[in-house]
N, C-alpha and C positions, 0 to 999 in steps of 0.2 A: 652262199656257203656251199661248197661241191665237196661230197664225201666219197670214198671208195668203199665199195662192200664186196666181201668176200662171198662166194656162193653159199657157203655154209650158214650165214647170217640171214639168207633168203629163205633157206630150209628151214632154219630154225623158228623163223615166225610163223611157219605152216604146221611144223610137227607138235605133239601133244604138249599141253600146258605143263606136264611134270618134265619135259626136257630141259636141260641147262639151256639159259639164254632166250626161252621161247617169249617170255613176257617183256623182256627189255627189247629184244627184236621187234616185237609188235609195237611197242612205244615208240620205238626208233622210227619206225615207217610213219607213225603219228607226226611225232616232232619234225622229221623233215617237210613234211606238208605245212605245218603250222609256221615253220621258219622260213618259208619259200624257198628251201634248199633243194639241192637235186643230189641224186647220188649216181655212181658209176660203177660199171662192172666190166669185166673182160667178156669176150664174146664166147669164152668158155663156160660161163653161166648157163648158157643155152644148152649144153651138154649135161653140165654138172648137176644142176637143179631138178632136172626130169629123171636123172640117173639115180639121184639120190631119193628122191620121193617114190620112184618104182621100186627100190630095194628096201626101203625102210618104212613104207606106210602101205596102207590097203587102198590109197585114192586109185579110182579107175583111170586108165591110161588118157582117156580124153578129158577127165577132169584135171589131170595133171598138165596138160598146156594151158588150160583155162585158169589153173593156179598160177601159171608163170605170167600170163598176161595181167593178171591181178596184181602180181608182186611189181611189176614194172609200174604200174598205175600209183599202187600205194606207197612205193619207195621213190616214185618220181624218178624212176631208173632209166638211165640211158646205158645201152649196151652197146660197148664200143667194138669197132672191128677188130680183127684178130691179126692181121699182118702188120699194121701200122705199130705194133709193141713188141714184135719179136726180136729186134735187134737191141732194143733196151732191155728186154727179159734175159737174151744171152749175156749181155754185159752184166747184169746183177748176179746171174749165175756164176760167172768167173770171178767176179769181184768177192762174192761171198761163198766161195765153194768150201772154204773148212766147215762153216755152218751148215750147208746144204749136205755135206757127208756126214757130218756128227750127228746131226738130227733127221737125216734122211727127209729134207724138206723137197717136195715133188717140183718139177720144173713148172707145172701149172700155177704153183703159188708164185713163181717169180713172174710169171705173166700177169697175174692179178696185181701184184705190186706195181710192175712197168705201167701197166695201165692207169693206175692210180696216181703215180707219179708223174707221168707225161701229161695227164690231163689237169694237173696242179690241184688236186684234191687236197684238202686241209688234213685229212687223216684217213687212215685205212682200218676198217671194222672187220673183225674176224672172231669166230668162235673156236680157231684151231690151238686148243691148249697143248697139243702135241708137239707144235712146231713154232709157229709165229709168236704165241703168247708167253712162251718160255722167257726168262727173264734176259737169258743170254741172247736170245734172238732179237728181242725187243731193243736191247742195249746196242747191240751191233747195226741194226738196222735204222735206228732212231736217227741218224745222222742223214738218212734220205726220205723217211717217212716216219710219221707218228703212228703207233699200231695200238689200236684200243680193243677192247672187248665191248659188246653192245652196252653193258651198264656205264663203262668209262665213256663212250660215245654220248650217252645221254646227259652226262655231267658236262660234256663240251658244248652242249647248247644253253647252257645256263648263264 
């Protein structure tokens, strides 16, 4: 099984235990290993994860890059190149332009989705409650990819 993961899932697995989705994200990384599955992320994760950890934690900068390497190992994460998914991301942006406008979905989210779709992932896991996990967004995007939060993704492994 191959699953797409949003950068925010990786960040959630590191942040404090009280953070929403922390425990589920940690357990998801364990399940991926147990199921001999792999995860896939857009190259944008190489920017977003260090950026989020630098702005929302007190982890020293050298430790942030160690954390990123650890995440790659624990999530059995393949970080895919950027250029290969740009055209697909643009297609998604145009196809879902009303959704993008209404919910202020960032272009980076469409790159993450394009990477997941083109890599043949079973589903895409995110903690993005402001955009992608909204019922209207999930329903519209359902025809191209199944979007789950970390708790729901854990259920998909049963």
